[in-house]
N, C-alpha and C positions, 0 to 999 in steps of 0.2 A: 770175470774171474775164471781162471782155468784150475781144474783140479786134476792133478797128475794121477796116473795109475788107475784111471776109471775108464771102464769099457762102455761106449755108448750102447744103449738098448735099442735094438732094431725096431722100427715101426713107431717110434716116438718122434713127434715133431714139436718145435717151439709153438707157443700160443701166437695166433695171427691177429689177435685184438684183444680188448679188455676183458678181464676175467668176469664171469657171471657172479652176482652176489650169492654168497653162501646162504643156505636155509638156516634160519634162526631168528632171534629176536632183533627187531629193528633198532632197539636202543643200545645194543652190544657194539662197543667199538670194532672196527675193522681195519685191517691193514691197508694202507694206501700205496700207491705206486712209488711214492717218493721215499718211503722207508726203505734203508738198505739192511740186508741180512748178511752177517758174517759168519762163516762156517770154517772150523779148523778141523782138519783130518789129522789125527796123530799118527806117528810113525808106526805104532802098534796096530791101529786100525788098517793102515795101508798094508802091512804085513800080513794081517788076517785076511784081507781081501785077496791078495795075491796068493796066500796059501790055499783058499777055496778054489782058486783056478786049477790046482793040482800040478802046476809046473814047479813048485818048490819042493826040494828035498830037505824035509824037516830035520832029519838026522844030521845032515851036513850042516845046516844052519845052526843047530845046537852045538855041534863040535867047534865051528868057527867062533861062535859066541863065547864059548868056555875058554878057547885059546886067546881070544882078545882081552877077556876079563882077567885071565892069568898072566897076561903080558908076554905070551910066548908066540903070538901070531907074528909072522914075518912076511913082508911084501917083497915079492920078486920083481923088481922094477923092469928088469930086461923082458921077462915074460910079458908084463903088461904093455910095454912099448911094442913088442912083437904083435901082440893081439890088436893093438890099435892100428899098427901099420897094415895088418891084414884085413882090417875093416870088421873085426868081430871079436 
């Protein structure tokens, strides 16, 4: 499963073998390798993650969100097409 908008942490590598048993009671159930874990990252948490990077203009996001909610936001298709054609 790929999680978008996540920056890899340098120095971490995937495990190369089975996990060591956790310390604890022997009669406690443990997770097996056959169990699957599902994680959902909400749009809000992705936005918070991006905002933490400092590359987001929070005031601009607020203005755009307000204009979308008010129904006054207009898309300039020509400008979008030109940016796509320029590669950025």
